[in-house]
OpenMM code with the backbone's topology and positions (N, CA, C; nanometers):
from openmm import Vec3, app, unit

residues = "MET ILE SER ASP LEU ASP HIS ASN PHE ILE ASP GLU THR SER GLU SER SER LEU ASN GLU SER ASN VAL ASN TYR SER LEU LYS GLY ILE SER LEU ALA GLU LYS LEU ALA GLN GLU GLN ALA GLN LYS ASN LEU LEU ALA ARG LYS ARG ILE ASP GLU LEU LYS GLU LYS LYS ARG LEU LYS TYR LEU LEU ASP ASP SER ASN ASP TRP".split()
positions = [
    Vec3(2.8633, 3.2270, -2.6609),
    Vec3(2.7726, 3.1440, -2.7374),
    Vec3(2.7997, 2.9962, -2.7113),
    Vec3(2.6980, 2.9189, -2.7164),
    Vec3(2.7115, 2.7756, -2.6925),
    Vec3(2.7294, 2.7051, -2.8259),
    Vec3(2.8328, 2.6260, -2.8353),
    Vec3(2.8547, 2.5521, -2.9586),
    Vec3(2.7593, 2.4336, -2.9647),
    Vec3(2.7480, 2.3703, -3.0805),
    Vec3(2.6617, 2.2534, -3.0967),
    Vec3(2.7057, 2.1397, -3.0054),
    Vec3(2.8359, 2.1236, -2.9879),
    Vec3(2.8879, 2.0178, -2.9025),
    Vec3(2.8448, 2.0417, -2.7581),
    Vec3(2.8580, 2.1639, -2.7103),
    Vec3(2.8161, 2.1978, -2.5750),
    Vec3(2.6656, 2.1798, -2.5590),
    Vec3(2.5914, 2.2186, -2.6589),
    Vec3(2.4457, 2.2089, -2.6547),
    Vec3(2.4029, 2.0628, -2.6454),
    Vec3(2.4665, 1.9759, -2.7237),
    Vec3(2.4346, 1.8334, -2.7190),
    Vec3(2.4690, 1.7740, -2.5832),
    Vec3(2.5811, 1.8160, -2.5276),
    Vec3(2.6209, 1.7655, -2.3965),
    Vec3(2.5182, 1.8049, -2.2907),
    Vec3(2.4727, 1.9280, -2.2953),
    Vec3(2.3731, 1.9753, -2.1993),
    Vec3(2.2438, 1.8963, -2.2151),
    Vec3(2.2005, 1.8728, -2.3385),
    Vec3(2.0786, 1.7970, -2.3632),
    Vec3(2.0913, 1.6548, -2.3099),
    Vec3(2.2046, 1.5894, -2.3359),
    Vec3(2.2229, 1.4516, -2.2902),
    Vec3(2.2272, 1.4441, -2.1389),
    Vec3(2.2930, 1.5397, -2.0763),
    Vec3(2.3016, 1.5415, -1.9312),
    Vec3(2.1636, 1.5627, -1.8712),
    Vec3(2.0877, 1.6529, -1.9279),
    Vec3(1.9531, 1.6798, -1.8781),
    Vec3(1.8645, 1.5580, -1.8942),
    Vec3(1.8740, 1.4928, -2.0089),
    Vec3(1.7916, 1.3746, -2.0334),
    Vec3(1.8282, 1.2614, -1.9380),
    Vec3(1.9586, 1.2397, -1.9153),
    Vec3(1.9978, 1.1311, -1.8255),
    Vec3(1.9550, 1.1620, -1.6832),
    Vec3(1.9628, 1.2889, -1.6438),
    Vec3(1.9175, 1.3272, -1.5098),
    Vec3(1.7681, 1.3043, -1.4954),
    Vec3(1.6936, 1.3391, -1.5989),
    Vec3(1.5496, 1.3180, -1.5948),
    Vec3(1.5162, 1.1700, -1.5869),
    Vec3(1.5867, 1.0887, -1.6648),
    Vec3(1.5620, 0.9444, -1.6620),
    Vec3(1.5942, 0.8867, -1.5250),
    Vec3(1.7048, 0.9292, -1.4653),
    Vec3(1.7406, 0.8809, -1.3319),
    Vec3(1.6373, 0.9261, -1.2295),
    Vec3(1.5899, 1.0482, -1.2435),
    Vec3(1.4886, 1.0988, -1.1515),
    Vec3(1.3605, 1.0181, -1.1649),
    Vec3(1.3213, 0.9881, -1.2876),
    Vec3(1.2005, 0.9094, -1.3097),
    Vec3(1.2138, 0.7705, -1.2496),
    Vec3(1.3300, 0.7104, -1.2623),
    Vec3(1.3531, 0.5783, -1.2050),
    Vec3(1.3438, 0.5869, -1.0529),
    Vec3(1.4071, 0.6886, -0.9947),
    Vec3(1.4018, 0.7042, -0.8490),
    Vec3(1.2592, 0.7253, -0.8018),
    Vec3(1.1840, 0.8098, -0.8714),
    Vec3(1.0462, 0.8336, -0.8317),
    Vec3(0.9621, 0.7078, -0.8481),
    Vec3(0.9840, 0.6342, -0.9553),
    Vec3(0.9041, 0.5137, -0.9753),
    Vec3(0.9387, 0.4088, -0.8700),
    Vec3(1.0648, 0.3999, -0.8307),
    Vec3(1.1011, 0.3057, -0.7251),
    Vec3(1.0394, 0.3469, -0.5933),
    Vec3(1.0400, 0.4754, -0.5650),
    Vec3(0.9762, 0.5239, -0.4437),
    Vec3(0.8267, 0.4989, -0.4499),
    Vec3(0.7679, 0.5180, -0.5673),
    Vec3(0.6253, 0.4934, -0.5846),
    Vec3(0.5897, 0.3480, -0.5625),
    Vec3(0.6750, 0.2599, -0.6104),
    Vec3(0.6502, 0.1168, -0.5928),
    Vec3(0.6585, 0.0812, -0.4451),
    Vec3(0.7600, 0.1297, -0.3782),
    Vec3(0.7732, 0.0959, -0.2372),
    Vec3(0.6599, 0.1580, -0.1567),
    Vec3(0.6166, 0.2767, -0.1937),
    Vec3(0.5043, 0.3399, -0.1254),
    Vec3(0.3767, 0.2605, -0.1500),
    Vec3(0.3564, 0.2170, -0.2734),
    Vec3(0.2381, 0.1369, -0.3059),
    Vec3(0.2410, 0.0046, -0.2302),
    Vec3(0.3588, -0.0561, -0.2236),
    Vec3(0.3707, -0.1817, -0.1490),
    Vec3(0.3440, -0.1592, -0.0011),
    Vec3(0.3938, -0.0490, 0.0525),
    Vec3(0.3720, -0.0178, 0.1939),
    Vec3(0.2231, 0.0035, 0.2209),
    Vec3(0.1566, 0.0780, 0.1336),
    Vec3(0.0135, 0.1011, 0.1507),
    Vec3(-0.0656, -0.0284, 0.1386),
    Vec3(-0.0264, -0.1133, 0.0457),
    Vec3(-0.0944, -0.2421, 0.0292),
    Vec3(-0.0742, -0.3296, 0.1530),
    Vec3(0.0458, -0.3255, 0.2091),
    Vec3(0.0732, -0.4044, 0.3291),
    Vec3(-0.0080, -0.3518, 0.4477),
    Vec3(-0.0176, -0.2199, 0.4608),
    Vec3(-0.0978, -0.1615, 0.5682),
    Vec3(-0.2452, -0.1984, 0.5526),
    Vec3(-0.2952, -0.1947, 0.4294),
    Vec3(-0.4348, -0.2303, 0.4044),
    Vec3(-0.4592, -0.3773, 0.4345),
    Vec3(-0.3646, -0.4628, 0.3979),
    Vec3(-0.3780, -0.6056, 0.4267),
    Vec3(-0.3815, -0.6297, 0.5773),
    Vec3(-0.2996, -0.5550, 0.6522),
    Vec3(-0.2985, -0.5677, 0.7969),
    Vec3(-0.4322, -0.5234, 0.8569),
    Vec3(-0.4865, -0.4135, 0.8047),
    Vec3(-0.6172, -0.3660, 0.8514),
    Vec3(-0.7257, -0.4682, 0.8203),
    Vec3(-0.7199, -0.5267, 0.7017),
    Vec3(-0.8176, -0.6284, 0.6635),
    Vec3(-0.8082, -0.7502, 0.7544),
    Vec3(-0.6865, -0.7892, 0.7874),
    Vec3(-0.6660, -0.9035, 0.8756),
    Vec3(-0.7242, -0.8763, 1.0142),
    Vec3(-0.6990, -0.7572, 1.0672),
    Vec3(-0.7546, -0.7214, 1.1976),
    Vec3(-0.9074, -0.7152, 1.1941),
    Vec3(-0.9613, -0.6607, 1.0853),
    Vec3(-1.1073, -0.6530, 1.0716),
    Vec3(-1.1678, -0.7931, 1.0649),
    Vec3(-1.1050, -0.8826, 0.9887),
    Vec3(-1.1543, -1.0200, 0.9770),
    Vec3(-1.1502, -1.0893, 1.1127),
    Vec3(-1.0419, -1.0674, 1.1872),
    Vec3(-1.0295, -1.1278, 1.3201),
    Vec3(-1.1402, -1.0766, 1.4120),
    Vec3(-1.1674, -0.9484, 1.4078),
    Vec3(-1.2724, -0.8893, 1.4916),
    Vec3(-1.4100, -0.9435, 1.4536),
    Vec3(-1.4352, -0.9566, 1.3248),
    Vec3(-1.5630, -1.0124, 1.2777),
    Vec3(-1.5786, -1.1554, 1.3274),
    Vec3(-1.4728, -1.2344, 1.3180),
    Vec3(-1.4781, -1.3727, 1.3656),
    Vec3(-1.5050, -1.3785, 1.5159),
    Vec3(-1.4415, -1.2878, 1.5912),
    Vec3(-1.4651, -1.2838, 1.7359),
    Vec3(-1.6109, -1.2499, 1.7673),
    Vec3(-1.6657, -1.1536, 1.6955),
    Vec3(-1.8050, -1.1147, 1.7195),
    Vec3(-1.9024, -1.2260, 1.6813),
    Vec3(-1.8736, -1.2956, 1.5720),
    Vec3(-1.9586, -1.4081, 1.5325),
    Vec3(-1.9535, -1.5193, 1.6364),
    Vec3(-1.8346, -1.5466, 1.6886),
    Vec3(-1.8201, -1.6496, 1.7909),
    Vec3(-1.8933, -1.6085, 1.9182),
    Vec3(-1.8825, -1.4829, 1.9559),
    Vec3(-1.9524, -1.4330, 2.0739),
    Vec3(-2.1041, -1.4471, 2.0565),
    Vec3(-2.1533, -1.4132, 1.9372),
    Vec3(-2.2963, -1.4250, 1.9091),
    Vec3(-2.3406, -1.5713, 1.9135),
    Vec3(-2.2575, -1.6599, 1.8579),
    Vec3(-2.2900, -1.8027, 1.8580),
    Vec3(-2.2954, -1.8573, 2.0002),
    Vec3(-2.1974, -1.8199, 2.0820),
    Vec3(-2.1956, -1.8667, 2.2207),
    Vec3(-2.3136, -1.8107, 2.2990),
    Vec3(-2.3469, -1.6856, 2.2732),
    Vec3(-2.4622, -1.6255, 2.3408),
    Vec3(-2.5895, -1.7022, 2.3044),
    Vec3(-2.6031, -1.7392, 2.1782),
    Vec3(-2.7195, -1.8157, 2.1329),
    Vec3(-2.7240, -1.9523, 2.2014),
    Vec3(-2.6072, -2.0179, 2.2099),
    Vec3(-2.6022, -2.1504, 2.2731),
    Vec3(-2.6325, -2.1448, 2.4224),
    Vec3(-2.5920, -2.0369, 2.4887),
    Vec3(-2.6145, -2.0245, 2.6324),
    Vec3(-2.7482, -1.9635, 2.6681),
    Vec3(-2.8176, -1.9113, 2.5696),
    Vec3(-2.9477, -1.8489, 2.5966),
    Vec3(-3.0504, -1.9568, 2.6301),
    Vec3(-3.0999, -1.9510, 2.7508),
    Vec3(-3.1970, -2.0521, 2.7936),
    Vec3(-3.3358, -1.9914, 2.8143),
    Vec3(-3.3620, -1.8785, 2.7528),
    Vec3(-3.4919, -1.8139, 2.7707),
    Vec3(-3.6055, -1.8984, 2.7129),
    Vec3(-3.5773, -1.9801, 2.6146),
    Vec3(-3.6811, -2.0653, 2.5569),
    Vec3(-3.7183, -2.1808, 2.6504),
    Vec3(-3.6312, -2.2112, 2.7433),
    Vec3(-3.6562, -2.3219, 2.8361),
    Vec3(-3.7571, -2.2837, 2.9448),
    Vec3(-3.7794, -2.1572, 2.9651),
    Vec3(-3.8674, -2.1139, 3.0742),
    Vec3(-4.0053, -2.0971, 3.0267),
] * unit.nanometer
topology = app.Topology()
chain = topology.addChain("A")
for resn in residues:
    res = topology.addResidue(resn, chain)
    for name in ("N", "CA", "C"):
        topology.addAtom(name, app.Element.getBySymbol(name[0]), res)
């Protein structure tokens, strides 16, 4: 049979393990969220750069288009 003292010890150990596990999971979650946010920011930066390149290409094409001169 488990005495009250043993039972309390088991409960406290289980609770502390759960709290430590929750902290570890939340830290992993934060780092994962930060990693995903950083990846998304990188994708956004590349997309913005590509959009700027296409706009510049379109602008240069417009400036070099001499079809109206003929």
